[in-house]
Structure formats: C-alpha cells, structure tokens
C-alpha positions in Angstrom: 25.5 -72.9 -12.1 25.5 -74.7 -8.7 22.4 -76.8 -9.8 24.0 -78.3 -12.9 26.9 -80.7 -13.4 29.0 -80.0 -16.5 31.7 -81.9 -18.4 34.6 -80.4 -20.2 34.4 -77.8 -23.1 30.8 -76.9 -22.4 29.6 -73.6 -24.0 26.5 -72.0 -22.4 25.0 -68.9 -24.0 23.5 -65.9 -22.2 20.1 -66.0 -20.4 19.9 -69.8 -20.4 17.6 -71.0 -17.6 18.1 -74.3 -15.8 15.9 -76.2 -13.4 17.3 -78.4 -10.6 19.6 -81.4 -11.1 20.7 -80.9 -14.7 23.6 -83.0 -16.0 25.6 -81.8 -19.0 28.3 -84.0 -20.7 31.4 -83.0 -22.6 31.6 -80.6 -25.6 27.9 -79.5 -25.3 26.7 -76.2 -26.8 23.6 -74.5 -25.5 22.6 -71.3 -27.3 21.2 -68.1 -25.8 17.9 -68.1 -24.1 17.3 -71.9 -23.9 15.0 -73.0 -21.1 15.8 -76.4 -19.6 13.7 -78.0 -16.9 14.7 -80.1 -13.9 16.2 -83.6 -13.9 17.5 -83.3 -17.4 20.4 -85.3 -18.8 22.3 -83.8 -21.8 25.0 -86.2 -23.0 28.2 -85.5 -24.9 28.4 -83.4 -28.0 24.8 -82.2 -27.9 23.8 -78.9 -29.5 20.6 -77.2 -28.2 19.1 -74.0 -29.6 20.9 -73.9 -33.0 19.6 -71.4 -35.4 18.9 -73.0 -38.8 21.1 -72.1 -41.7 19.3 -71.5 -45.0 20.7 -72.7 -48.3 20.8 -70.0 -51.0 18.4 -72.0 -53.2 16.1 -73.0 -50.4 12.3 -72.7 -50.9 11.9 -71.9 -47.2 11.3 -68.3 -46.2 14.3 -66.6 -44.6 14.0 -66.1 -40.9 16.3 -63.7 -39.1 16.2 -65.2 -35.7 13.9 -67.8 -34.1 12.9 -68.0 -30.4 14.9 -70.1 -28.0 14.4 -73.9 -27.5 12.3 -75.1 -24.5 13.3 -78.4 -22.9 10.9 -79.9 -20.3 11.7 -81.7 -17.1 12.9 -85.3 -17.0 14.2 -85.2 -20.6 17.2 -87.1 -21.8 19.1 -85.9 -24.9 21.5 -88.5 -26.3 25.1 -88.1 -27.6 25.6 -86.1 -30.8 21.9 -85.0 -31.0 20.9 -81.6 -32.3 17.8 -79.7 -31.2 17.2 -76.5 -33.2 15.8 -73.2 -32.0 12.1 -72.8 -31.5 11.7 -76.5 -30.8 9.7 -77.5 -27.7 10.4 -80.8 -26.0 7.8 -81.8 -23.3 8.4 -83.5 -20.0 10.0 -87.0 -19.9 10.9 -87.2 -23.6 13.8 -89.5 -24.5 15.9 -88.3 -27.4 18.4 -91.0 -28.4 21.9 -90.6 -29.9 22.4 -88.8 -33.2 18.8 -87.6 -33.5 17.9 -84.3 -35.1 14.9 -82.2 -34.1 14.4 -79.2 -36.3 12.9 -75.7 -35.8 9.3 -75.2 -34.9 8.9 -78.8 -33.9 6.9 -79.8 -30.8 7.3 -83.2 -29.1 4.7 -84.4 -26.6 5.4 -85.9 -23.2 6.9 -89.3 -22.7 7.6 -89.7 -26.5 10.7 -91.6 -27.6 12.8 -90.2 -30.4 15.1 -93.1 -31.4 18.7 -93.2 -32.6 19.3 -91.3 -35.8 15.7 -90.1 -36.2 15.2 -86.9 -38.1 12.1 -84.8 -37.4 12.1 -82.0 -39.9 10.8 -78.4 -39.5 7.2 -77.5 -38.6 6.2 -80.9 -37.3 4.0 -81.7 -34.4 4.5 -85.0 -32.5 2.1 -86.0 -29.8 2.6 -87.8 -26.5 3.5 -91.4 -25.8 4.8 -91.9 -29.4 7.7 -94.2 -30.5 9.8 -93.0 -33.4 12.3 -95.9 -33.9 15.8 -95.9 -35.2 16.5 -94.0 -38.4 13.0 -93.1 -39.3 12.4 -89.9 -41.2 9.5 -87.5 -40.4 9.2 -85.0 -43.2 8.4 -81.3 -42.7 4.8 -80.2 -42.1 3.8 -83.6 -40.6 1.5 -84.2 -37.7 1.7 -87.3 -35.5 -1.0 -87.6 -32.8 -0.7 -89.4 -29.5 0.4 -93.1 -29.2 1.8 -93.3 -32.7 4.3 -96.0 -33.6 6.9 -95.4 -36.4 9.2 -98.4 -37.0 12.8 -98.2 -38.1 13.6 -96.8 -41.6 10.1 -95.5 -42.3 10.2 -92.7 -44.8 7.6 -89.9 -45.0 7.5 -87.4 -47.9 6.0 -84.0 -48.6 6.7 -83.2 -52.3 4.8 -84.9 -55.1 6.8 -83.0 -57.7 10.2 -84.2 -56.5 11.7 -80.7 -56.5 10.6 -79.8 -60.1 8.3 -77.0 -61.3 7.1 -74.0 -59.3 3.7 -75.6 -59.0 5.1 -77.7 -56.1 5.4 -74.7 -53.9 1.6 -74.6 -53.5 1.3 -78.2 -52.7 3.8 -79.1 -50.0 2.1 -81.3 -47.4 3.5 -83.7 -44.9 1.8 -86.8 -43.6 -0.8 -87.1 -40.8 -0.9 -90.1 -38.5 -3.9 -90.0 -36.2 -4.1 -91.4 -32.7 -2.8 -94.9 -32.3 -1.7 -95.2 -36.0 1.3 -97.5 -36.7 3.7 -97.8 -39.5 6.0 -100.9 -40.1 9.6 -100.9 -40.9 10.8 -99.6 -44.3 7.4 -98.4 -45.3 7.1 -95.2 -47.4 4.2 -92.7 -47.0 3.6 -90.4 -49.9 2.9 -86.7 -49.5 -0.3 -85.5 -47.8 -1.6 -89.0 -46.9 -3.5 -89.6 -43.6 -3.4 -92.7 -41.5 -6.5 -92.6 -39.4 -7.0 -93.8 -35.8 -5.5 -97.2 -35.2 -4.7 -97.6 -38.9 -1.7 -99.9 -39.5 0.8 -100.1 -42.4 2.7 -103.3 -42.9 6.5 -103.4 -43.4 7.9 -102.3 -46.8 4.5 -101.0 -48.0 4.0 -97.8 -50.1 1.1 -95.8 -49.0 -0.4 -93.8 -51.9 -3.9 -93.2 -50.5 -5.3 -92.6 -47.0 -5.5 -95.5 -44.6 -8.8 -95.7 -42.9 -9.4 -96.1 -39.2 -8.7 -99.6 -37.9 -7.6 -101.1 -41.1 -4.3 -102.9 -42.0 -2.8 -102.2 -45.4 -0.1 -104.1 -47.2 1.9 -103.9 -50.4 3.0 -101.5 -53.1 0.7 -99.7 -53.5 -0.7 -100.5 -50.2 -4.2 -102.0 -50.1 -6.4 -103.2 -47.3 -5.7 -106.7 -46.1 -8.0 -106.9 -43.2 -9.1 -105.1 -40.0 -6.6 -104.6 -37.2 -7.2 -107.3 -34.6 -9.4 -106.2 -31.7 -6.7 -107.0 -29.2 -4.3 -104.6 -30.9 -6.5 -101.6 -30.8 -5.3 -98.8 -28.7 -8.4 -98.9 -26.4 -7.5 -102.5 -25.4 -3.9 -101.8 -24.4 
C-alpha cells in the first residue's frame, strides 16, 4: 500500500495488484484480483472489477464468476466510471467521467473513451481510437485502430428489436475497420461494416456496408464521394 495514494472510503478487495505511483480518489471500489499497472490515476467514485448482474429475462448466458479486470500503465479512469470484470484496458488509455466499459471488453493503447460513453459486453476496441462524448458501442462490435466515433453515435446489434426467437441466431454488432470515422448522431444498423478509411456523415443512417475510402451521407446513407486524399489515415 506504500506505492499508492488513496482518498477516503476506498474499498480494495483481496489479491489486488498495484504498480508504482497509483493515485486513488474518494469512494472508489476495486474488486478482488484486479491488476493495475504503474502511473495510474483513478478518480472519485470509480468502480473497477464489478461482476455483471444478469436480468431474469436476459438472453445472455449466465456466468458464475468472470476473471478480474486488468488495467495497464499510464491509464486514467475518470469520476463515476465503471469498468466491469474481465475487461482489459491497455497502457495510456484515457477513460473520461461517467463512462461504462462492460465485461469481456478490450481497449487498445492510447485510446480515448469519452464522457458518458458506453462500451457494451464482448467488444474489441483498437489502439489510438477516439470514442467521443455519449456515443454507444453495442455488444459484439469490433473497432480497429485509429477509429473515430463522434458524440451521440448509436450502434445496434438486433434487427428484430427484441421480438421473436429468431433474433437469438442473428445478433451481430458493427465493425469499423482501421481509420473508419462516424459523424455525430449517426446510427449504424446491426452487422454493418465500415471499411478502411470509410466515413459516415453526421446524422446518417447506415443500412449497408460502407466501402473503403468512401463518404456516405443521408438516411439511408448513400455514397456522396471519395474521402479527400489529405484526410486518409496514411496521410496523417
């Protein structure tokens, strides 16, 4: 405990591992077995390692106990954020206030998870991504490296809108390939892929895949033009 600085009312479970120079704010809960790297800042009212609670009518399989959370070095976890068990947060990730990162989620290095962002269960987020304020990343999604998600983007995974048993065979999140970008208030329908350097304009509704290097606009979204050469990831 001599290598961490803690605020008031901090609860630390058994077998928690800390690196050097860890700062913990007030009213923080860290559950059993969590592994936290060096130079980590955990702000007030954060919960790390929470086991998920399953609703009685949930379609998700019941899990007795998930493995502990892993937090890399150089990570900041903002006030009132919750990181569930079996999440893995890589080095130098910034998690802003009020974010939620669910179980079986991995976040790549130097990614920013903005204020109020929700990353649902079983997602993989790459490195150097920006998930901006209040965007929603639906379960079973994959975001590759250097992906940009603007505020209030909504991704979805259920074409049946919770009706019929048929939906249980078709759940699929979205895939955003390397360098893909989605503008504010856009909606991405289940199972759709935005390929490398594809871009979705603000307020668009994506009902079919977005091809590499194209900009789509509208509802439903259609190709407007190619992404300008100077905006391609290779030219940054």
